[in-house]
C-alpha positions as CSV (number, residue, x, y, z in Angstrom):
1,M,-29.3,-10.8,-47.9
2,T,-29.3,-13.1,-44.9
3,T,-26.9,-15.9,-44.0
4,P,-28.0,-19.1,-45.7
5,P,-29.8,-21.6,-43.4
6,G,-27.4,-24.0,-41.6
7,T,-24.4,-21.5,-41.8
8,P,-22.8,-21.6,-38.3
9,E,-22.7,-18.4,-36.4
10,F,-19.3,-16.8,-36.6
11,A,-17.4,-17.4,-33.3
12,P,-14.2,-15.6,-33.9
13,D,-10.8,-16.7,-33.0
14,W,-9.4,-13.2,-32.3
15,S,-6.2,-13.9,-34.2
16,L,-7.9,-15.2,-37.3
17,H,-7.5,-12.9,-40.4
18,P,-10.6,-12.8,-42.7
19,G,-8.3,-13.8,-45.5
20,A,-7.8,-17.2,-43.8
21,I,-11.5,-17.6,-43.5
22,L,-11.9,-16.7,-47.2
23,Q,-9.3,-19.3,-48.3
24,A,-10.9,-22.0,-46.2
25,I,-14.3,-21.3,-47.8
26,L,-12.7,-21.4,-51.3
27,D,-11.0,-24.6,-50.5
28,E,-14.2,-26.2,-49.2
29,R,-16.1,-25.2,-52.3
30,G,-13.4,-25.9,-54.8
31,I,-13.3,-22.3,-56.0
32,K,-10.1,-20.8,-57.3
33,Q,-9.0,-17.3,-56.5
34,A,-9.2,-16.4,-60.2
35,D,-12.8,-17.7,-60.4
36,L,-13.7,-15.6,-57.4
37,A,-12.2,-12.6,-59.1
38,D,-14.4,-13.2,-62.1
39,R,-17.5,-13.6,-59.9
40,T,-16.9,-10.4,-57.8
41,G,-15.3,-8.1,-60.3
42,L,-12.3,-7.7,-58.1
43,T,-8.8,-8.2,-59.5
44,P,-7.0,-11.4,-58.9
45,K,-4.3,-9.4,-57.1
46,H,-6.9,-8.0,-54.7
47,I,-8.3,-11.4,-53.9
48,N,-4.7,-12.7,-53.4
49,Q,-3.8,-9.8,-51.1
50,I,-6.9,-10.7,-48.9
51,V,-6.0,-14.4,-48.8
52,K,-2.3,-13.6,-48.0
53,E,-3.6,-11.4,-45.1
54,S,-1.9,-8.3,-46.6
55,I,-5.1,-6.3,-46.6
56,G,-8.5,-6.5,-44.9
57,I,-12.0,-6.5,-46.1
58,S,-13.8,-3.2,-46.8
59,G,-17.5,-2.6,-46.8
60,E,-17.6,-2.6,-50.6
61,V,-15.7,-5.9,-50.8
62,A,-17.9,-7.4,-48.1
63,Q,-21.0,-6.6,-50.3
64,V,-19.6,-8.3,-53.4
65,L,-18.5,-11.4,-51.4
66,E,-22.0,-11.7,-50.0
67,R,-23.4,-11.9,-53.6
68,A,-20.7,-14.2,-54.8
69,L,-20.5,-16.6,-51.8
70,G,-23.8,-16.2,-50.1
71,L,-22.3,-15.2,-46.8
72,D,-23.7,-12.0,-45.2
73,A,-21.6,-8.9,-45.6
74,L,-21.8,-8.4,-41.9
75,F,-20.1,-11.8,-41.5
76,W,-17.0,-10.4,-43.3
77,L,-17.1,-7.0,-41.7
78,R,-17.3,-8.6,-38.2
79,A,-14.5,-11.0,-39.1
80,D,-12.3,-8.1,-40.2
81,A,-13.2,-6.0,-37.2
82,D,-12.5,-8.8,-34.8
83,Y,-9.1,-9.4,-36.3
84,Q,-8.2,-5.7,-36.2
85,A,-9.3,-5.5,-32.6
86,H,-7.0,-8.4,-31.8
87,V,-4.1,-6.8,-33.5
88,S,-4.8,-3.5,-31.7
89,R,-5.0,-5.4,-28.4
90,Q,-1.7,-7.1,-29.0
91,K,-0.1,-3.7,-29.7
92,A,-1.7,-2.3,-26.6
93,V,-0.4,-5.1,-24.4
94,S,3.1,-4.5,-25.8
95,Q,2.8,-0.8,-24.8
96,L,1.5,-1.7,-21.4
97,L,4.6,-3.7,-20.7
98,D,6.5,-0.5,-21.3
99,Y,4.5,1.2,-18.6
100,A,5.6,-1.3,-15.9
101,E,8.0,1.1,-14.2
102,W,5.4,3.9,-14.1
103,F,2.9,1.5,-12.6
104,K,5.4,0.5,-9.9
105,G,5.3,4.1,-8.6
106,F,1.9,3.6,-7.1
107,D,1.3,2.2,-3.6
108,R,0.3,-1.4,-4.3
109,P,-1.6,-2.0,-1.0
110,T,-3.8,1.0,-1.8
111,L,-4.5,-0.3,-5.3
112,L,-5.5,-3.7,-3.8
113,R,-7.5,-2.3,-0.9
114,H,-9.7,-0.3,-3.2
115,G,-10.2,-3.1,-5.8
116,I,-8.3,-1.1,-8.5
117,I,-6.2,-4.2,-9.3
118,A,-6.4,-7.8,-8.3
119,P,-3.8,-9.8,-6.3
120,K,-1.2,-11.6,-8.5
121,E,-2.5,-9.7,-11.6
122,A,-0.2,-9.5,-14.6
123,K,1.6,-6.2,-14.6
124,E,0.3,-5.2,-18.1
125,S,-3.3,-5.8,-17.0
126,A,-2.7,-4.0,-13.7
127,A,-1.2,-1.0,-15.5
128,E,-4.2,-0.9,-17.8
129,K,-6.6,-0.9,-14.9
130,V,-4.8,1.9,-13.2
131,L,-4.9,4.0,-16.5
132,K,-8.7,3.3,-16.7
133,F,-9.0,4.2,-13.0
134,F,-7.6,7.7,-13.8
135,G,-9.4,7.9,-17.1
136,V,-6.3,8.4,-19.2
137,A,-4.7,6.5,-22.1
138,N,-1.0,6.5,-21.0
139,P,1.4,7.8,-18.4
140,A,2.0,11.1,-20.3
141,A,-1.7,11.7,-20.3
142,F,-1.8,10.9,-16.5
143,E,0.8,13.5,-15.8
144,Q,-0.9,16.1,-18.0
145,T,-4.3,15.5,-16.6
146,W,-3.7,14.7,-12.9
147,Q,-0.5,16.5,-12.0
148,R,0.3,19.6,-14.0
149,P,-3.0,21.5,-14.3
150,R,-4.7,20.5,-11.1
151,V,-2.0,20.6,-8.4
152,S,1.3,22.3,-8.2
153,F,3.1,19.6,-6.2
154,R,5.5,21.3,-3.8
155,R,8.7,19.6,-2.8
156,S,10.6,19.9,0.5
157,Q,14.2,19.1,1.2
158,A,13.2,17.4,4.4
159,F,10.5,15.2,2.9
160,D,9.9,13.2,-0.3
161,V,6.5,13.4,-1.8
162,V,5.5,10.5,-4.1
163,E,3.5,12.5,-6.7
164,Q,1.8,9.5,-8.2
165,N,0.5,8.4,-4.8
166,T,-0.7,12.0,-4.1
167,A,-2.6,11.9,-7.4
168,L,-3.9,8.4,-6.4
169,W,-5.4,9.8,-3.2
170,L,-6.9,12.7,-5.1
171,R,-8.6,10.4,-7.6
172,L,-10.0,8.4,-4.8
173,L,-11.3,11.6,-3.2
174,D,-12.7,12.8,-6.6
175,L,-14.7,9.7,-7.2
176,A,-16.1,9.5,-3.6
177,G,-16.9,13.2,-3.7
178,H,-19.0,12.8,-6.9
179,A,-20.9,9.9,-5.3
180,Q,-21.9,12.0,-2.3
181,E,-25.0,14.1,-2.3
182,A,-24.9,17.7,-1.1
183,A,-27.0,20.8,-1.3
184,P,-25.9,23.7,-3.5
185,F,-23.0,25.5,-2.0
186,K,-24.0,28.4,0.3
187,I,-21.1,30.4,1.7
188,G,-23.3,32.0,4.3
189,A,-24.4,28.7,5.6
190,L,-20.9,27.5,5.8
191,R,-19.8,30.5,7.7
192,A,-22.6,30.0,10.2
193,L,-21.7,26.3,10.6
194,T,-18.3,27.2,11.9
195,K,-19.8,28.2,15.2
196,Q,-20.9,24.6,15.7
197,L,-17.6,23.0,15.0
198,P,-16.0,23.3,18.4
199,A,-18.8,21.4,20.1
200,M,-18.3,18.6,17.5
201,T,-14.8,18.0,18.8
202,N,-16.3,16.6,22.1
203,L,-17.7,13.6,20.2
204,S,-15.9,10.5,19.3
205,I,-13.9,10.9,16.1
206,V,-16.4,8.8,14.1
207,D,-19.5,10.5,15.5
208,G,-17.9,13.9,15.1
209,F,-17.0,13.1,11.5
210,T,-20.5,12.0,10.8
211,V,-22.1,15.1,12.3
212,A,-19.6,17.4,10.5
213,R,-20.2,15.5,7.2
214,N,-24.0,15.9,7.4
215,A,-23.8,19.6,8.5
216,L,-21.3,20.5,5.7
217,A,-23.5,18.7,3.1
218,E,-26.4,21.0,4.1
219,A,-24.1,24.0,3.4
220,G,-23.1,22.5,0.1
221,V,-19.7,21.2,1.0
222,R,-18.9,17.5,0.6
223,L,-16.7,15.9,3.2
224,V,-15.0,12.6,2.4
225,F,-12.5,10.5,4.4
226,V,-9.9,8.7,2.3
227,R,-7.3,6.6,4.1
228,Q,-3.8,8.1,3.7
229,V,-1.7,6.7,0.8
230,D,1.9,5.8,1.6
231,G,4.2,8.5,0.4
232,S,1.6,11.3,0.0
233,R,2.0,12.9,3.4
234,L,-1.5,14.3,3.1
235,S,-3.5,15.4,6.1
236,A,-6.3,17.1,4.1
237,A,-7.2,18.8,0.9
238,T,-9.6,21.2,-0.7
239,W,-10.8,20.0,-4.1
240,W,-13.4,21.7,-6.3
241,L,-15.5,19.1,-8.2
242,T,-17.0,22.0,-10.2
243,A,-16.7,25.7,-10.1
244,G,-19.5,25.8,-7.5
245,Q,-19.1,22.5,-5.6
246,P,-16.3,22.3,-3.0
247,L,-15.0,19.0,-1.5
248,I,-12.9,18.5,1.5
249,G,-10.9,15.3,1.9
250,V,-9.3,14.3,5.2
251,T,-7.0,11.4,6.3
252,E,-6.0,9.8,9.6
253,R,-2.4,11.1,9.3
254,H,-0.7,11.0,12.7
255,H,-3.8,9.2,14.1
256,K,-4.5,12.1,16.4
257,P,-8.0,13.7,16.7
258,D,-6.6,17.2,17.3
259,V,-4.6,17.0,14.0
260,F,-7.8,15.7,12.3
261,W,-10.0,18.5,13.4
262,F,-7.5,21.3,12.9
263,S,-6.8,20.0,9.3
264,L,-10.6,19.9,8.6
265,I,-11.2,23.4,9.8
266,H,-8.1,24.6,8.0
267,E,-9.7,23.4,4.8
268,I,-13.0,25.1,5.6
269,G,-10.9,28.3,6.0
270,H,-9.6,27.9,2.5
271,I,-13.1,27.6,1.1
272,L,-14.3,30.7,3.0
273,L,-11.1,32.8,2.6
274,H,-9.7,31.7,-0.8
275,P,-12.7,30.9,-3.1
276,K,-10.6,30.8,-6.3
277,R,-11.7,27.2,-7.1
278,T,-8.1,25.9,-6.8
279,T,-6.9,22.6,-5.4
280,L,-5.0,23.0,-2.1
281,L,-3.1,20.2,-0.4
282,D,-2.2,20.1,3.3
283,L,1.1,18.3,3.1
284,E,3.3,17.7,6.2
285,G,6.4,19.8,6.1
286,E,5.2,22.0,3.2
287,R,3.6,24.9,4.9
288,S,5.8,27.9,4.2
289,E,6.0,31.1,6.2
290,K,5.9,32.8,2.8
291,D,2.6,31.3,1.9
292,P,-0.1,33.8,3.1
293,A,-3.0,31.5,2.1
294,E,-1.8,28.7,4.5
295,Q,-1.1,31.2,7.3
296,E,-4.6,32.6,6.9
297,A,-6.2,29.2,7.0
298,D,-4.2,28.3,10.1
299,S,-5.3,31.5,11.8
300,F,-8.9,30.8,10.8
301,A,-8.7,27.3,12.3
302,E,-7.2,28.7,15.5
303,G,-9.9,31.3,15.7
304,V,-12.7,28.8,15.3
305,L,-11.3,26.4,17.9
306,Y,-9.9,28.8,20.5
307,P,-11.4,32.0,21.8
308,A,-9.1,35.1,21.9
309,D,-7.6,34.4,25.3
310,A,-7.8,30.6,25.2
311,S,-4.3,29.9,23.9
312,A,-2.7,31.9,26.7
313,S,-4.8,30.0,29.3
314,I,-3.9,26.6,27.7
315,A,-0.2,27.5,27.7
316,R,-0.3,28.3,31.4
317,A,-1.7,24.8,32.3
318,T,0.7,22.5,34.0
319,T,-1.4,19.5,34.7
320,R,-3.7,17.1,33.0
321,E,-6.5,18.1,35.4
322,Q,-6.1,21.8,34.4
323,L,-6.4,20.9,30.7
324,L,-9.6,19.0,31.4
325,M,-11.1,22.0,33.2
326,L,-10.1,24.2,30.3
327,S,-11.8,21.8,27.9
328,T,-15.0,22.0,29.9
329,R,-14.9,25.8,30.2
330,L,-14.1,26.3,26.5
331,G,-16.6,23.7,25.2
332,I,-14.0,21.9,23.1
333,G,-12.8,18.3,23.2
334,P,-9.9,17.4,25.6
335,A,-7.9,16.2,22.7
336,I,-8.1,19.6,21.1
337,V,-6.9,21.3,24.3
338,A,-4.1,18.8,24.9
339,G,-2.9,19.1,21.3
340,R,-2.9,22.9,21.5
341,H,-1.0,22.8,24.8
342,G,1.7,20.5,23.4
343,W,2.1,22.7,20.3
344,L,2.4,25.9,22.4
345,T,4.7,24.6,25.1
346,N,6.4,21.5,23.6
347,R,5.5,19.7,26.8
348,W,3.5,17.0,25.1
349,H,3.7,14.6,28.1
350,V,1.3,16.8,30.2
351,G,-1.7,16.1,28.0
352,S,-0.6,13.0,26.1
353,S,-3.2,10.7,27.6
354,L,-6.0,13.2,26.6
355,R,-5.0,13.4,22.9
356,G,-6.4,9.9,22.1
357,K,-5.8,8.0,19.0
358,I,-7.6,7.4,15.7
359,T,-7.7,3.6,15.6
360,E,-8.0,1.2,12.6
361,S,-11.6,0.6,13.5
362,D,-12.2,4.4,13.4
363,V,-10.6,4.5,10.0
364,E,-12.7,1.7,8.7
365,A,-15.9,3.3,10.1
366,M,-15.1,6.6,8.4
367,E,-14.4,4.7,5.1
368,D,-17.8,3.1,5.4
369,I,-19.5,6.4,6.0
370,S,-17.7,8.0,3.0
371,G,-18.1,4.9,0.7
372,T,-14.4,4.6,0.1
373,R,-13.8,0.9,0.8
374,R,-14.0,-0.4,-2.7
375,I,-14.0,2.8,-4.6
376,A,-12.9,1.3,-7.9
377,D,-16.6,0.4,-8.4
378,L,-17.3,4.1,-8.9
379,V,-15.1,4.4,-11.9
380,P,-17.1,5.5,-15.0
381,G,-18.0,2.5,-17.2
382,T,-18.1,0.0,-14.3
383,E,-21.2,-1.7,-12.8
384,N,-21.8,1.3,-10.5
385,P,-20.6,4.3,-12.5
386,A,-20.0,7.7,-10.8
387,G,-17.3,10.3,-10.7
388,S,-15.7,12.3,-13.5
389,L,-12.5,12.7,-15.4
390,A,-10.4,15.5,-14.1
391,P,-10.9,18.5,-16.3
């Protein structure tokens, strides 16, 4: 049965119980609750419980009200559903207020920069947006999904790691990685690519990143730049989107090209040497002499960037000019040579002018290349869906 002609379309007030609507209709038509009970076959108690807003309207009751009052059963079911949704929403808002302390653990500038929350947004609304960004229902689910199974966050006595911000950076990486296209992973192609990496360090940081990103994509490795998040202390990370799709994330930490390139090649080493499909984070101050995987990745990066006798020659240099000559002879960027010299000798002043700096414009350019400016648009269910929930 359809709604009678002239019946206004139900425009719900989300707090209006269907029992209030029923009482208003009864009053308008001069029908008593007992009369409605006779017409519907429901008990007077049942009718009164609906009117008193003690119970809702089931599908069966909606059908008998349609016959007795001429209002479509869907009208009653929608009214009931709208009210229940309102009640659920009110309860959810109350819970979100309890999540305020958890929400405060995230770096607000990062949340704003990527469009995850809006300026001056109410804390309960902002907390809900962060939960949706991570694809979880509550803080406990966030910890279970984004901290415990994926990453064993290591702690240092010398440094504090904000675990929530590390997870925030990883979620940004995850979303951007899924949005990037890449060929199927081919370990042989990646191994061959390492021979081209030293020459890339001669390019500007943005051009070098672009070339490395495209070359890695051809080998089936996705490379994404995600601006560092305060408190995470991340230089880079290896993240497996699927069992067969590796992703490398890099940041601008320390704003030095030599650190950038060494961190990137270090992560490539993890993919080649430790293909166990695990997440590996390059955290400042966390590399342990007892961690053979990190030592092996460091040795790999050194072997890619510097020929067997290069480190000894770099260490013997005493002037900026000698470092430039070594850069030309070795075919690697001056910043790489200068950084290596400082690390080997602790005489950073010799090549300080050669190390260069990753500027804010460089950071923005690499964000544009990686598509990580307003990454909240990539959250599943938004206008431009992409990405995945962490398994």
